[in-house]
C-alpha positions, 0 to 999 in steps of 0.5 A: 726040201728041194735039193739044191739047184743052181742055174747056168749063166746063160739062163741067169742072163735069160732071167736079166732079159725080163720083158720081151716081144712075141711076133705071130706072123705068117700065112693065117696073118692072110685069112681072116679067122682061120684058126689053129687044126681047122682043117681049112686051106691056105694057098702059100700065094696069099702072103705078101705084106708089101710093107714089110718092116721088122727094123719097125717091129724091133726098134718099137719094142727097143722103145718099150724096153724089151729086151728080146724078141721071138718070131714065129718063123713056121707055127702049126700051119706048117708054114716056113717064114724063110725059104726052106728047102723041106717044104713046097708051103714056104715065103719062096712060094709067095708073090711076096719079092717074087719068092725070094724074100726071106722073113726070117732073115730080116728079122734076125738082121733087125734084132742085130741091128738095135742090140736085140736077143733073137728068137725063133719059135718053131712048132714040132707039130706040124698040118701041113705035112699030114697028109704026107705018111711019113714013119716017126723017124721019117718026120724026125728026119724032116724036123732036124732038117728044117731046124737046122736050117734055121741054127745054121743060116743065120749066125747065132740064135738065142732061143728056139722055142718049142710049142706043144700044141698039137704033139700030145700023141706024138713021140719025137727022138727028143735025144737025135733032136736035141743032140744036133739043135745043141751041136749047132748053137751050144749058147742057144735057150730052149723052150719047154721042151726036148731039154729045156733052159726055161719053162711056160708058165701054163697059161696065156693070161701072162699071170705066175703063180705064187709062188713062183718058184725057179726049181721045178720037177714038172713041165706043162705040155701045151693049152690043150691038155692038162698033162705034165711032163716030169723029169724022171729021170732028173727029179728037179730042174732049173727052169726059170718060168716065161709068161707069155700072152696076147696083147689083144685079147684073142688072137695071136694073129693079126686081125681086122675084127678085134682092135677094140680088143687091144688091152689097156695100159693098167691091165698091162700093167697088172700082166707085168706085176704079176709076171716080172713082178713075181720073179718070171719074164713077161713076153708079150705077142702083137701081130704084126697086120698084112702090110708087114707092120705093127699096127699102129694101137698095138705099137703106140700101146706097147710104147705108153707100156714101156713108159709108164714101166719106167715112170714107176721104176726108174728113179728109187728114193731109196736102193740098197747101199742105203740098208745096212745088213745085220743078219737076215734084215736089211734096215733103212734109216730114212734121212728124212721121212718116205712115202713110197707104195713099191719094194723092189727086190731082187735075190742073187741066185747064182748060189740058187733059190735061198728066200722062202719067207719075207716081211716088209716092216716100217716104223711109220711116221711121224712116231710108233712101233714097228707095223709089218706091211707087206709078207711074201714068200719067194724073190727070185730073180726079182719081187716086186712088192706094192702097197698103200702108199706109207709115209716112213722113218724108216724100211727094214727087209727081213727075211724069215725063213730060208734054205741056206743064207741068202744074199740080196743083190738089190733092194730098192722102194718106189713111190708110184704114186698110189697106181699098184 
């Protein structure tokens, strides 16, 4: 049995955010067809988003029900979306706002205006420095210097999102780097590397495995390797999973060539069930276009997505107070027969994750014996249990296996009209 571990209050906050916007925007936006590590030269002079409007990005995310946003401050190409003193490859070398612009500043300000949690992505690996001969310590100095600009110049940052891609063969002095990060931003949440607070799910498809436990002994490193980083000094850690994925099929950054690949509403809802519905967070990427705006089709689809989530899950037919608890069974004796196709369950995780198996049982209407309609494993932060519509006179949730007696914080029934 995994030793009992508990989340920090900050990790619980993160899990409550559930749904966020990923924003890939930078020099690559202005170079059609370029790919990670392709070696092609890019000139900062090409960066010129004449209609940049971070408020359009964030207000759209807010309308869709998102609670946090993560901006690519620096991708693998090394281009800094802020006027970094430690590179010549930044917005300061571009014609945009005569070299006086700062995408990070405008993004952070927009997040604060719309009460959105602020995340910044930073690629430790940097192709723009490949021609510079540095020792490992000198590279770590560069790394810390740039991170320091981001963590001391923009107020409180909620998430620092590290991408391992390109770092497979590099050794960082994580003890030093993380020490500096937590000194500057004690409440920050770090993604997947160094001393993580939450982890990458291991794919870019928006899908969590099942079961998706919060306690793990390793994290996947990057999309380019099957390597797992194990916590040899700790054994296991509480690390909630995040599922990152693209609104379009293949490109994180904007492309002229793939508007037809904007995912359908059904596809997005499927990813929502496979991520948030399995207790993970969903981070959905849209690449702003060369105007500096979310593309029209992507933006409209995101709003439709948010509306559909609300349609399905805003008006419960029954909720926690309708269920009577008896040991490890919660029962709802319907005042009138209820037609439903979802049960959404939350476990109170403050004392750790206890549920190992559960089932949903009904007494069918108009009569009959108890019938199990769903069996599951972990509940975690949230389990969205969907099944063909059924009309019942009584609905029960029963925990059939648990480490310790669990606390169920929420049970809700919904009818989505057969769309599961």
